[in-house]
PAFI-52573 format. One record per residue (C-alpha): x, y, z. Coordinates in Angstrom, 3 decimals, padded with zeros to 6 digits. Each point is the difference from the previous one (the first is absolute). Layout:
+----------+----------+----------+
:       xx :       yy :       zz :
+----------+----------+----------+
:        X :        Y :        Z :
...
+----------+----------+----------+
This chain:
+----------+----------+----------+
:       xx :       yy :       zz :
+----------+----------+----------+
: -001.462 :  059.791 :  020.834 :
: -002.129 : -002.583 : -001.734 :
: -000.844 : -003.154 :  001.912 :
:  002.349 : -002.857 : -000.889 :
: -001.439 : -002.925 : -001.916 :
: -001.145 : -002.753 :  002.392 :
: -000.254 : -003.680 : -000.908 :
: -001.632 : -002.288 :  002.562 :
:  000.936 : -003.682 : -000.240 :
: -001.520 : -002.825 :  002.047 :
:  001.403 : -003.158 : -001.635 :
: -001.937 : -003.217 : -000.285 :
:  001.951 : -003.130 :  001.038 :
:  000.885 : -000.923 : -003.581 :
:  001.415 :  003.478 : -000.688 :
:  002.925 : -000.143 :  002.432 :
:  003.535 : -000.293 : -001.339 :
:  002.454 : -002.445 :  001.550 :
:  003.118 :  001.189 : -001.817 :
:  001.802 :  003.136 : -001.094 :
:  000.203 : -000.273 : -003.765 :
: -002.037 : -002.433 : -002.053 :
: -003.417 :  001.277 :  001.137 :
: -002.487 :  001.922 : -002.131 :
: -000.654 :  003.601 :  001.105 :
: -003.070 :  000.434 :  002.169 :
: -000.386 :  003.568 : -001.282 :
:  001.855 :  002.756 : -001.835 :
:  000.526 :  003.287 :  001.838 :
:  001.598 :  003.344 : -000.728 :
:  002.688 :  001.578 :  002.188 :
: -001.643 :  001.964 :  002.791 :
: -002.776 : -002.549 :  000.504 :
: -001.197 : -000.748 :  003.526 :
: -000.519 : -003.724 :  000.565 :
: -002.501 : -000.950 :  002.708 :
:  000.787 : -003.690 :  000.520 :
: -000.979 : -003.038 :  002.017 :
:  002.786 : -002.504 :  000.617 :
: -000.553 : -003.444 :  001.467 :
:  002.341 : -001.403 :  002.640 :
:  002.814 : -002.361 : -000.940 :
: -002.215 : -003.018 :  000.759 :
: -002.824 :  001.176 : -002.244 :
: -002.171 :  000.550 :  003.093 :
: -000.130 : -003.741 :  000.673 :
:  001.726 : -000.112 :  003.417 :
: -002.806 :  001.125 :  002.303 :
:  000.610 : -001.830 :  003.293 :
:  002.759 : -001.633 :  002.031 :
: -001.255 : -003.358 : -001.273 :
:  000.327 :  000.978 : -003.680 :
:  003.442 : -001.079 : -001.189 :
:  001.584 :  001.527 : -003.090 :
:  001.017 : -003.451 : -001.231 :
: -003.664 : -001.055 :  000.015 :
: -001.640 :  003.041 : -001.634 :
:  002.692 :  001.456 : -002.298 :
:  001.692 : -001.580 : -002.996 :
:  003.617 :  000.877 : -000.758 :
:  001.034 :  001.982 : -002.049 :
: -003.330 :  001.864 :  000.176 :
:  000.938 :  002.156 :  002.987 :
:  000.306 :  003.780 :  000.221 :
: -002.662 :  001.166 : -002.515 :
:  000.693 :  003.377 : -001.603 :
: -002.466 :  002.667 : -001.093 :
:  001.042 :  000.946 : -003.521 :
:  001.918 :  000.236 : -002.156 :
: -000.746 :  003.509 : -001.218 :
:  001.360 :  001.128 : -003.363 :
:  001.185 :  003.616 :  000.344 :
: -000.249 :  001.980 : -003.227 :
:  003.329 :  001.350 : -001.235 :
:  002.170 : -002.079 :  002.343 :
:  003.062 : -001.368 : -001.792 :
:  003.188 : -001.782 :  001.056 :
:  002.371 :  002.538 :  001.521 :
: -002.811 :  001.991 :  001.654 :
: -000.970 : -000.020 :  003.676 :
: -003.495 : -000.679 :  001.323 :
: -000.846 :  001.862 :  003.209 :
: -002.651 : -001.550 :  002.244 :
: -001.164 :  002.237 :  002.834 :
: -001.874 : -001.677 :  002.853 :
: -002.845 :  002.300 :  001.021 :
: -001.581 : -002.422 :  002.465 :
:  000.278 : -003.655 :  001.042 :
: -002.873 : -001.216 :  002.166 :
: -000.877 : -003.531 :  001.175 :
: -003.189 : -001.246 : -001.644 :
: -000.908 : -002.374 :  002.854 :
:  000.060 : -000.065 :  003.803 :
:  002.389 : -002.950 :  000.077 :
:  003.255 : -001.154 : -001.502 :
:  001.844 : -003.304 : -000.101 :
:  003.577 : -001.087 :  000.573 :
:  001.567 : -003.433 :  000.045 :
:  003.149 : -002.027 :  000.026 :
:  000.625 : -002.074 : -003.114 :
:  002.080 : -003.202 :  000.114 :
:  003.374 :  000.415 : -001.750 :
: -000.496 :  003.781 : -000.342 :
:  001.293 :  002.891 :  002.103 :
:  003.240 :  001.231 :  001.503 :
:  000.144 : -002.253 :  003.089 :
: -000.664 : -003.405 : -001.509 :
:  001.513 : -002.507 : -002.351 :
: -000.965 :  000.846 : -003.600 :
:  000.406 : -001.571 : -003.433 :
:  003.143 :  002.070 : -000.600 :
:  001.344 : -000.147 :  003.566 :
: -000.388 : -003.734 :  000.309 :
:  000.523 : -001.613 :  003.428 :
: -001.225 : -003.038 :  001.927 :
: -002.181 :  002.281 :  002.107 :
: -003.696 : -000.859 : -000.117 :
: -002.175 :  002.662 : -001.701 :
: -001.698 :  002.419 :  002.376 :
: -003.715 : -000.665 :  000.524 :
: -002.617 :  001.776 : -002.083 :
: -001.702 :  002.301 :  002.495 :
: -002.512 :  002.798 : -000.664 :
: -000.614 :  003.184 :  001.983 :
: -003.045 :  002.181 : -000.656 :
:  000.613 :  003.660 :  000.830 :
: -002.947 :  002.225 :  000.893 :
:  000.210 :  003.456 : -001.594 :
: -001.551 :  003.089 :  001.579 :
: -000.085 :  002.410 : -002.925 :
: -001.313 :  002.860 :  002.136 :
:  002.680 : -000.344 :  002.692 :
:  002.635 : -000.926 : -002.617 :
:  001.111 : -003.122 :  001.845 :
:  000.740 : -003.658 : -000.751 :
: -000.611 : -002.455 :  002.832 :
:  002.449 : -002.861 :  000.482 :
: -001.363 : -002.951 :  001.980 :
:  002.425 : -002.768 :  000.936 :
: -001.020 : -003.540 : -000.893 :
:  001.294 : -001.133 :  003.404 :
:  000.131 :  001.742 :  003.376 :
: -002.710 :  002.636 : -000.445 :
:  002.269 :  002.973 : -000.826 :
: -001.616 :  002.709 : -002.168 :
:  001.149 :  003.452 : -001.078 :
: -001.127 :  002.752 : -002.379 :
:  002.726 :  001.105 : -002.402 :
: -000.271 :  003.169 : -002.126 :
: -001.483 : -000.483 : -003.439 :
:  002.466 :  000.958 : -002.745 :
: -001.591 : -001.018 : -003.333 :
:  002.345 : -000.667 : -002.925 :
:  000.226 : -001.927 : -003.246 :
:  002.476 : -002.849 : -000.137 :
: -000.173 : -000.350 : -003.783 :
:  000.260 :  002.861 : -002.504 :
:  001.589 : -000.350 : -003.411 :
:  000.137 :  000.093 : -003.789 :
:  000.593 : -002.600 : -002.693 :
:  003.682 : -001.041 : -000.024 :
:  002.381 :  000.507 : -002.898 :
:  001.116 : -002.543 : -002.624 :
: -003.390 : -001.724 : -000.417 :
:  000.246 : -001.403 :  003.526 :
: -003.029 : -001.098 :  002.012 :
:  000.595 :  000.046 :  003.749 :
: -002.166 : -001.432 :  002.743 :
: -001.745 :  002.582 :  002.185 :
:  001.924 : -001.579 :  002.892 :
:  003.370 :  001.211 : -001.349 :
:  001.644 :  003.434 :  000.528 :
:  002.576 :  001.297 : -002.456 :
:  000.896 :  003.080 : -002.059 :
: -003.572 :  000.166 : -001.347 :
: -001.394 :  000.325 :  003.545 :
: -002.257 : -002.875 :  000.937 :
: -000.165 : -001.512 :  003.489 :
:  002.339 :  002.500 :  001.686 :
: -001.769 : -000.236 :  003.375 :
:  001.334 :  003.277 :  001.341 :
: -002.072 :  001.844 :  002.640 :
:  001.135 :  003.210 : -001.726 :
: -002.686 : -000.602 : -002.691 :
: -002.688 :  001.896 :  001.933 :
: -002.421 :  002.880 : -000.586 :
:  001.670 :  003.317 : -000.824 :
:  002.915 : -001.664 : -001.796 :
:  000.845 :  000.137 : -003.710 :
:  001.504 : -003.143 : -001.541 :
:  002.161 :  000.363 : -003.117 :
:  000.282 : -003.016 : -002.306 :
:  002.029 : -000.339 : -003.180 :
: -002.119 : -000.784 : -003.079 :
:  001.124 : -003.122 : -001.878 :
: -002.772 : -000.582 : -002.559 :
: -002.419 :  002.245 : -001.899 :
: -002.831 :  000.984 :  002.331 :
:  001.988 : -000.885 :  003.151 :
: -002.707 : -002.513 :  001.138 :
: -000.351 :  001.060 :  003.625 :
: -001.558 : -002.260 :  002.667 :
: -000.225 : -000.046 :  003.777 :
: -001.278 : -002.196 :  002.815 :
:  001.084 : -001.758 :  003.196 :
: -001.445 :  002.468 :  002.498 :
:  001.369 : -000.117 :  003.550 :
: -001.710 :  001.635 :  002.984 :
:  003.504 :  000.086 :  001.448 :
:  003.306 : -001.825 : -000.400 :
:  003.238 : -000.107 :  001.923 :
:  003.201 :  000.749 : -001.860 :
:  001.274 : -003.196 : -001.611 :
: -003.387 : -001.786 : -000.008 :
:  001.834 : -002.704 :  001.949 :
: -002.529 : -002.864 : -000.132 :
: -000.803 :  000.860 : -003.637 :
: -003.564 :  001.164 :  000.617 :
: -001.171 :  003.416 :  001.222 :
: -003.423 :  001.050 :  001.365 :
: -001.595 : -000.785 : -003.355 :
: -003.220 :  001.763 : -000.954 :
: -002.099 :  001.216 : -002.905 :
:  000.372 :  003.706 : -000.750 :
: -001.826 :  002.959 : -001.437 :
:  002.840 :  001.993 : -001.533 :
:  000.098 :  003.261 : -001.943 :
:  003.062 :  000.831 : -002.107 :
:  000.885 :  002.607 : -002.615 :
:  002.169 : -001.141 : -002.920 :
:  002.259 :  002.409 : -001.843 :
:  002.708 : -000.335 : -002.628 :
:  003.496 :  001.455 : -000.079 :
:  001.243 : -000.145 : -003.582 :
:  003.607 : -000.728 : -000.868 :
:  001.137 : -000.669 :  003.568 :
:  001.087 : -003.538 :  000.869 :
: -000.371 : -001.494 :  003.476 :
:  002.105 : -003.172 :  000.246 :
: -001.421 : -001.209 :  003.346 :
: -003.239 :  000.893 :  001.794 :
:  000.282 :  003.270 :  001.896 :
: -002.340 :  001.681 :  002.434 :
: -000.324 :  003.591 :  001.133 :
: -001.827 :  001.126 :  003.116 :
: -000.331 :  003.492 :  001.422 :
:  003.070 : -000.712 :  002.145 :
:  002.186 : -002.595 : -001.770 :
:  001.479 : -001.215 : -003.268 :
: -000.174 : -003.810 : -000.039 :
:  001.700 : -002.539 : -002.272 :
: -000.603 : -003.745 : -000.123 :
:  002.033 : -002.977 : -001.130 :
: -001.095 : -003.607 : -000.414 :
:  002.318 : -002.993 : -000.332 :
:  001.480 : -002.981 :  001.760 :
:  002.186 : -000.084 :  002.020 :
: -001.272 :  002.759 :  002.283 :
:  003.230 :  002.002 : -000.174 :
: -000.491 :  000.409 : -003.757 :
: -003.496 :  001.412 :  000.575 :
:  001.605 :  002.375 :  002.525 :
:  002.669 :  001.036 : -002.516 :
: -002.523 :  000.658 : -002.768 :
: -002.088 :  002.295 :  002.202 :
:  003.037 :  001.879 :  001.321 :
:  001.503 :  000.468 : -003.473 :
: -003.318 :  001.173 : -001.429 :
: -000.295 :  002.647 :  002.704 :
:  003.587 :  001.150 : -000.660 :
: -000.817 :  000.333 : -003.694 :
: -003.235 :  001.867 :  000.805 :
:  001.930 :  002.625 :  001.979 :
:  002.553 :  000.321 : -002.814 :
: -002.671 :  000.461 : -002.673 :
: -002.411 :  002.340 :  001.771 :
:  001.947 :  001.637 :  002.846 :
:  003.365 :  000.875 : -001.519 :
:  002.148 : -002.348 :  002.105 :
:  003.210 : -001.471 : -001.271 :
: -000.160 : -003.777 :  000.218 :
:  002.540 : -000.376 :  002.815 :
: -001.568 :  002.863 :  001.975 :
: -003.398 : -001.652 : -000.293 :
:  001.516 : -003.315 :  001.119 :
:  001.584 :  001.576 :  003.071 :
: -003.066 :  002.092 :  000.859 :
: -002.421 : -002.916 : -000.225 :
:  002.337 : -002.258 :  001.945 :
: -000.622 :  002.278 :  002.971 :
: -003.581 :  001.141 : -000.705 :
: -001.845 : -002.944 : -001.540 :
: -002.689 : -002.089 :  001.684 :
: -000.059 : -003.617 : -001.168 :
: -003.150 : -001.895 :  001.035 :
: -000.723 : -003.413 : -001.411 :
: -003.107 : -000.529 : -002.094 :
: -000.156 : -003.793 : -000.311 :
:  002.334 : -002.906 :  000.752 :
: -002.376 : -002.756 : -001.113 :
: -000.963 :  000.443 : -003.669 :
:  001.615 : -001.482 : -003.093 :
:  002.214 :  003.089 :  000.078 :
:  000.673 :  001.916 :  003.196 :
: -000.636 :  003.767 :  000.043 :
:  002.020 :  002.648 :  001.821 :
: -000.703 :  003.721 :  000.308 :
:  002.295 :  003.041 :  000.146 :
: -001.515 :  003.328 :  001.076 :
:  001.271 :  003.476 :  000.787 :
: -001.681 :  003.040 :  001.544 :
: -000.777 :  002.689 : -002.559 :
:  000.638 :  002.745 :  002.563 :
:  003.674 : -001.019 :  000.047 :
:  000.421 :  000.399 : -003.759 :
:  001.020 :  003.093 : -001.974 :
: -002.470 :  001.567 : -002.395 :
: -000.345 : -002.286 : -003.024 :
:  001.613 :  001.060 : -003.271 :
: -003.464 : -000.636 : -001.494 :
: -003.150 : -001.185 :  001.764 :
:  000.409 : -003.695 :  000.856 :
: -001.901 : -002.055 : -002.566 :
: -001.332 :  003.206 : -001.501 :
: -001.601 :  001.093 :  003.282 :
: -002.672 : -002.662 : -000.473 :
: -000.351 : -000.827 :  003.692 :
: -000.920 :  003.581 :  000.923 :
: -002.309 :  000.252 : -003.021 :
: -001.767 : -003.253 :  000.867 :
: -000.339 :  000.991 :  003.653 :
: -001.846 :  003.119 : -001.151 :
: -002.159 : -002.113 : -002.313 :
: -000.793 : -002.367 :  002.865 :
: -001.018 :  002.681 :  002.517 :
: -003.573 :  000.519 : -001.253 :
: -000.413 : -003.773 : -000.304 :
:  000.831 : -000.557 :  003.672 :
: -002.233 :  002.841 :  001.240 :
: -003.075 : -000.770 : -002.148 :
+----------+----------+----------+
């Protein structure tokens, strides 16, 4: 097997994209290309201590910088772009998290307006031990500290939206974007429906770890060194972002209210089983009602994101390899990259 093409990208500050759609391509790549990328944290690396407040060092809407977009040769509307995460590794020994006034699930917000005072803006700096694979939480009050397992992921992965839209990198929707699901980790393949010629793929928003729901609105935010392989599945549409791991099929839905995000993800997984696994619609509905796992991704962004996942070991043999067998193919492609 010939070595896959590798493109290394270390963006300068002026090269980051802040939207999906409306940004010039950073580079053009062919399907099968390996992208070796640096992504900055959602604060642009500016929050470096507990005394550095986001409101003082960041300017809205310039939050959540994305590395990209990448124009993928041959990608056309109606195709699916597959992005396989070979590795996701923190680029620094620290990460930042914070509360943001009028943002998060447990506070008054602009859309859930109350007389409650905004929560204070408070910063936590997490120490990362990349060798031990741990993230150290240190309480601001009381002296409590604990090492939690590192579980690196990307909060934001997406393509340009359809219909000439330009969406903030803070927004999740059918194009992907700020999904904030911990499922977006190394070893996983993400499938995204192509909406414009070239797809225009970007990613960012690295998290050393994140709880399901991202309750306060901010994870353990850190810069990342990330390696992905991009591949193209022609003539196959993917209406909502899907993920495939070695063990699960995973659908996502993004909307408000939260129950609509839940419904989108559940319906998409039903339709996935009908298309690729030979289920009748009502059989798939009944089966998933008893077998599905339904973690939350985020309950704080402009749209909320819910996840529906099912164990592959519980499924019959597919009528054809799911998404053309791309996950297994990309896992094989990734193996020499992870052992080199």
